[in-house]
C-alpha positions in Angstrom: 65.9 47.8 -21.3 65.0 45.5 -23.7 66.6 42.2 -24.3 69.2 43.0 -27.4 70.2 45.8 -25.9 70.9 44.1 -22.6 72.5 41.3 -24.1 74.4 43.7 -25.9 75.8 45.8 -23.2 76.7 42.6 -21.5 78.8 41.5 -25.0 80.6 45.2 -25.0 81.4 45.1 -21.2 83.0 41.7 -21.5 84.8 42.9 -24.7 86.5 46.1 -23.1 87.7 43.7 -20.1 89.4 41.5 -22.3 91.1 44.0 -24.2 92.3 45.6 -21.0 93.1 42.7 -19.6 94.8 41.4 -22.6 96.9 44.6 -23.4 97.7 44.9 -19.7 99.3 41.4 -19.9 101.3 42.0 -22.9 102.3 45.3 -21.8 103.3 44.8 -18.3 104.1 40.6 -18.1 106.0 40.7 -21.7 107.0 43.8 -23.6 109.7 45.3 -21.6 110.7 41.2 -20.1 111.0 39.0 -23.1 114.0 39.7 -25.3 113.7 37.7 -28.0 117.6 36.5 -29.6 119.0 37.3 -26.1 118.5 34.0 -23.7 120.9 36.0 -21.1 119.1 39.3 -20.7 116.0 37.2 -21.1 116.9 34.9 -18.3 117.7 37.8 -16.2 114.8 39.7 -16.6 112.7 36.9 -15.9 114.5 36.7 -12.8 114.6 40.1 -11.8 110.4 40.8 -12.2 109.1 37.2 -11.4 106.2 38.0 -10.1 106.0 40.7 -12.7 106.0 37.9 -15.3 103.7 35.8 -13.7 100.6 38.2 -13.6 101.6 38.6 -17.2 100.2 35.3 -18.3 97.9 34.5 -15.3 96.2 37.5 -16.9 96.6 36.3 -20.5 94.9 33.3 -19.3 91.8 35.8 -17.6 91.8 37.4 -21.1 91.3 34.4 -22.7 88.3 33.4 -20.7 86.7 37.1 -21.0 87.1 36.5 -25.1 85.2 33.2 -25.3 82.4 34.9 -23.0 82.3 38.0 -24.7 81.5 35.7 -27.9 79.1 33.5 -26.0 77.4 37.1 -25.3 77.8 37.8 -29.6 76.2 34.5 -29.8 73.5 34.9 -27.9 72.9 38.3 -29.4 73.8 37.3 -33.2 72.0 33.5 -33.3 68.9 34.5 -34.1 70.0 36.1 -37.5 71.5 32.5 -38.6 72.6 30.3 -35.7 74.9 28.3 -37.6 77.2 31.3 -39.0 77.0 32.3 -35.2 78.1 28.5 -33.5 80.6 28.9 -36.8 82.3 32.2 -35.2 81.7 31.0 -31.7 84.0 27.4 -32.3 86.3 29.3 -34.2 86.7 32.0 -31.2 87.1 29.1 -29.2 89.9 27.0 -31.2 91.9 30.4 -30.8 91.2 30.4 -27.3 92.3 27.1 -27.0 95.6 27.8 -29.0 96.3 30.7 -26.9 95.9 29.2 -23.4 98.2 26.2 -24.5 100.6 28.2 -25.3 100.7 29.8 -22.4 101.9 26.7 -20.9 105.3 27.8 -22.3 105.4 30.9 -20.4 104.7 28.7 -17.8 107.4 26.3 -18.9 110.2 29.3 -18.7 110.0 30.3 -15.3 109.9 27.0 -14.2 113.5 26.5 -16.2 115.2 29.7 -14.4 113.0 28.3 -11.1 116.7 27.1 -9.7 114.6 23.8 -8.4 116.5 20.6 -7.3 115.3 18.8 -10.6 117.0 21.1 -12.2 120.7 20.4 -11.3 121.3 18.1 -13.8 121.9 21.1 -16.1 124.0 23.9 -16.2 122.4 27.2 -15.9 123.3 28.6 -20.0 121.5 25.1 -21.0 118.6 25.9 -18.8 118.6 29.6 -20.5 118.5 28.1 -23.4 115.5 25.6 -23.1 114.2 28.7 -21.2 114.2 30.8 -24.4 112.9 27.9 -26.6 109.9 28.1 -24.4 109.4 31.8 -25.1 109.6 30.7 -29.1 107.0 27.9 -28.8 104.7 30.2 -27.2 105.2 33.1 -29.7 104.3 30.8 -32.4 101.9 29.3 -30.6 99.9 32.4 -30.0 100.5 33.8 -33.5 98.6 30.2 -34.7 96.3 31.2 -32.5 95.4 34.6 -34.6 94.5 32.5 -37.4 91.2 31.0 -35.8 91.0 34.9 -34.3 90.9 36.3 -37.8 88.4 33.7 -39.3 85.8 34.6 -36.6 85.8 38.0 -38.0 84.1 37.4 -40.8 81.4 35.2 -39.7 80.5 37.7 -37.3 81.2 41.0 -39.3 78.3 39.3 -41.9 75.9 38.6 -39.1 76.7 42.1 -37.9 75.8 43.5 -40.8 72.5 41.3 -41.8 71.4 41.8 -38.3 69.3 45.1 -38.9 70.2 46.1 -35.1 73.9 46.8 -35.4 75.6 49.2 -37.9 76.3 47.7 -41.2 79.1 49.7 -41.7 80.6 47.9 -38.4 80.1 44.3 -40.2 81.8 45.7 -43.3 84.9 46.5 -41.3 85.2 43.3 -39.7 85.2 41.2 -42.7 87.5 43.4 -44.1 89.3 43.1 -40.7 89.1 38.9 -41.3 91.7 39.6 -44.3 94.1 40.9 -43.1 94.2 39.9 -39.5 94.7 36.5 -41.7 97.7 37.5 -43.7 99.2 39.4 -40.5 98.6 35.6 -38.3 100.2 34.1 -41.7 103.2 36.6 -42.8 105.6 35.3 -40.3 105.4 31.6 -41.9 105.0 32.2 -45.7 106.9 36.0 -45.9 109.2 36.6 -42.8 110.3 40.0 -42.8 107.9 41.7 -44.3 105.2 43.5 -42.3 104.3 46.1 -43.7 100.6 43.9 -43.9 100.9 45.3 -40.0 100.6 49.1 -40.9 97.0 48.5 -42.3 95.9 45.5 -39.8 96.7 46.8 -36.5 94.9 50.5 -37.2 92.1 48.1 -39.2 91.7 45.9 -36.0 91.4 48.7 -33.5 88.9 50.8 -35.7 86.9 47.4 -35.9 87.3 45.9 -32.3 87.3 48.5 -30.2 83.9 50.2 -32.4 82.1 47.7 -31.9 83.0 47.1 -28.0 81.7 51.0 -27.7 78.6 50.3 -29.6 77.8 47.4 -27.9 78.6 49.2 -24.7 77.0 52.4 -25.3 74.4 52.3 -28.1 73.0 49.0 -27.2 70.9 47.0 -29.7 67.5 47.8 -30.9 65.0 44.6 -30.2 64.2 44.1 -33.6 63.6 41.4 -36.1 66.8 40.8 -38.4 66.4 42.3 -41.7 
């Protein structure tokens, strides 16, 4: 197996495991537990499914590490095309991962506020519920801000895929277009709250772009040749 193909398949494997773990964290760890706007129901859900909630945010942290490792592998693959741009997408990914991990601390905080520890007896339970909900809103906003960095990394990544000569150019074009739509999706809650029609395009496009790149890297790999 040539060097490029080996690195490509490592990147594809890491990216695929990241996607699976990330989806697991959202579907199992949060989607049926957190009810934004209803502090009492959310607190009841967290207390009733404490281990499920914990597994969710631990999986989130694991997925963040996997995403960074996938970006590192892609950096190794695409560095010969343009080292500066490869470093740019790696640093953008690192920024998003760092913000996401800090945001996950507020998931931990919400669980701690509802833990019933002795040092929390100075607060009424409804106050603790409100503080837990506040922590979850901070997490949600932090996660959204991280998507700005995850959107930004897609353009240099897509450009390098396009220019590489050993990966399909169409994937590079789709990744660059995905950058624009994903960045708009990340900014939409702050600039145009309530207008979520952009997600009708960005989510399917993101699936095609990132999952398509993952499958190509994992199955086809990359030819061992000089960049075009």
